[in-house]
N, C-alpha and C positions, 0 to 999 in steps of 0.2 A: 578478412580484414575489419577492424572496428571502425565504424563511422561515428564522427563526433558532430554534435551540434549543440548550440548555447542559444537560449531565446528568452525574452521577457515578453509577456504578452502586452499589448498596447493599452489594454484596459485595466491594468493594475498598477496602482502606485507604486513607484520605486521609493525606497528610503532615502530622506534627504538630510539626514543628521549625522551622516558619516558613519553609521553603526553598520552598513551593509558593504560587505566586501566580497565580490565575486571571486570564487576560487580561480586559481591559476590553471592552466591546461595541464601542467604535470600532475597537479593533484587530483583532477578529474580522471586522469588515466592511471592513478595509482590508488584506488579505494582502500587497498588494505592498511593504508597509514590512517585511515580513521579508526576511533574507538568509540563505537556507539554505546550510549548507556543501556540500552535493550535490544535484542534481536525479537522480531516479531514476524507474523504471516499474516497475509490477506489472500482470501479465496473468493473468486467471482465465478458464480454458476451461470452457463450461457445455455440457451435452448431455444431452437426454432427462431433465431435471429432476435432473441430477447435476453436481458440481464436480470438476474435476481438481485434486488436490493432490499434491505431491511433498515428500520429506524432504530438507532442506537438510543436505549432507553436509560443508561447510567454509566459512569464511569468516563474514561477518556474519549472524546469525540461525542458525549451525549448530545441528542438531538439532531444528529446529522445522518442522512442515509449513507450507507456504506455496504460493501460485501461484509464477508464473516472473517474473524481473525482476532489475534491477540499476541500477547507476549508469549515467547517460549519459555518453558518451564522446566525445572528440574524433576525428574522421575525416580523411583526405587526400582531397581532390578535385582536378581539373584547376585548380581556381580557387584552390587553397591549403587550409590547415588550417581547419576549422570543426567546430563542436559538431553531434551528431546532433541530429535533431528528435526529440521524445518519441515520436513513432509508428516512427520509424528504431530508436530504442533498445529500445523495446518488441518489435518484431520480431526484432532480432538475439538479444536476451536469449532470447526465446522458442525461437528455433532452436537457440541454444547450448546452452540448459540442458534441452531436451525432444525436440529434434529435428523439433518441429512447424514447418512451413513455412506462413505465411499472408501476406495482402497489407494494406497499409495501410487499403484500404477494408473489409477484414473486421472491423477492430478498432472497438468502441464504446467511446468514452472516457465514463466514469462517475463519476470523482472526481478532484479535486485535494486530496491530503493532506499537512498540514505535521505532521511528526513531531518532537517535542521529547524530548530527553534532558537529565537533570541533568549538570552540569559536576562537576569535582572538589570544588567547594565546596557540591554539593547543590542550585545555583541552575539555573532553566531561564530561558535566553537566547534567542538565536537558533535556529530550528530545525535539526536536523542534516540533515534531508531534507525536499525537496518533491517528493512522490512523484505520479506521472500514472498513473492505475488505469484499466485497459481491461478489457472482457469480450470474449472471442472465442468467438462460438457456434458449435456443430457444425463443429470443425476437421476437414480433411478427411485429416489424416495423424496417425499413432498416435504417442503419447509414449513415449519410451523412456528407460532410465535413462542418465544421463551423469555425468561426473566431478564435478559440482557438486550434482547433484539426483537422489536415488535412489527406488526405488519408487513410481512414479507410479500413483495410485490415484483411481478415481471414487468420490466421497461422495454421499450423498443432499443436496439442498439444504435441509438442516435443521440449524441451528447446534447442537442437541442431539445430532446424530449424526456431527459432525466431531471429528478428533482432538483429545485433550486437550492435547497440547504444540503449540501454534499461539501466534503471536503474540497477546497478549490483545485488542489492539486489532481485530484481524481478526474475532475473534467478535462484535464490536459492529459493525463495519462491513458484514460480509457479510449480515446480514439487511435492510439497508438497500438494498443493491444488489440483492438477491433481489427486493427490492419495487419494482424498476424505478425508483428515484429516483436523481438525479444530485446530488452535493454538492461543495461545498468544506468539508473538515474539517480540525480541529487536534486533536491527541492528544499528552497529556505521560504519557510512560512512565517508569516504574522503568529502571534500567539494563539489568536482565536481559530487560525486555520482557515479562515475565509478569503485570506490574501495570499499569493505566491509571488514572492519578490523574484525568484530565479529558479528556472528549471533547465538543467542541462542532462544530456544523455548521450550515452554511446550503445550502438546497436551491435549485438552479439549474434553469433550463429546458433548458439545452444547454451545451456547450462549443464 
């Protein structure tokens, strides 16, 4: 059975100019109606009660601490061009951004997140990203600094002890994942990613 919840954090300001429109219940329960601009991946490494985060040095999310991930890309195969699977994309991004090498069977998919950002008119329409979120437990190789991600650091799995400059939604998402839940989630951000106006989720048994 799918469990449904909808909440706003009391410390985050709600939009007051009429541009914020919470999705209806039937929209939340029918994610396939959305047409995200991009599909992406995000991988969090866990070990001994700690989570590995690194500082984004350039590109989307520059200056924020995060796990490893990015957009799913097209690849060339003997049969022709195709899109990576989410697992392939997650493993490639992890290797490129941290030098950690893992296998598809090492990944545990824990969330599908739909991230919405306002357009130039301040309205929320289609999600910018559909993000496949994975956990990698006990990586067998050491994280290194790369051109895109710097200062890889292990932090306690306690949201109050994580870096202050993160995507605001990650501070809400990670405690759910630490609790070993799997979810389909929907987040509406301000443009700078430091304010979440709405986070709704439904718990699923598996992916």
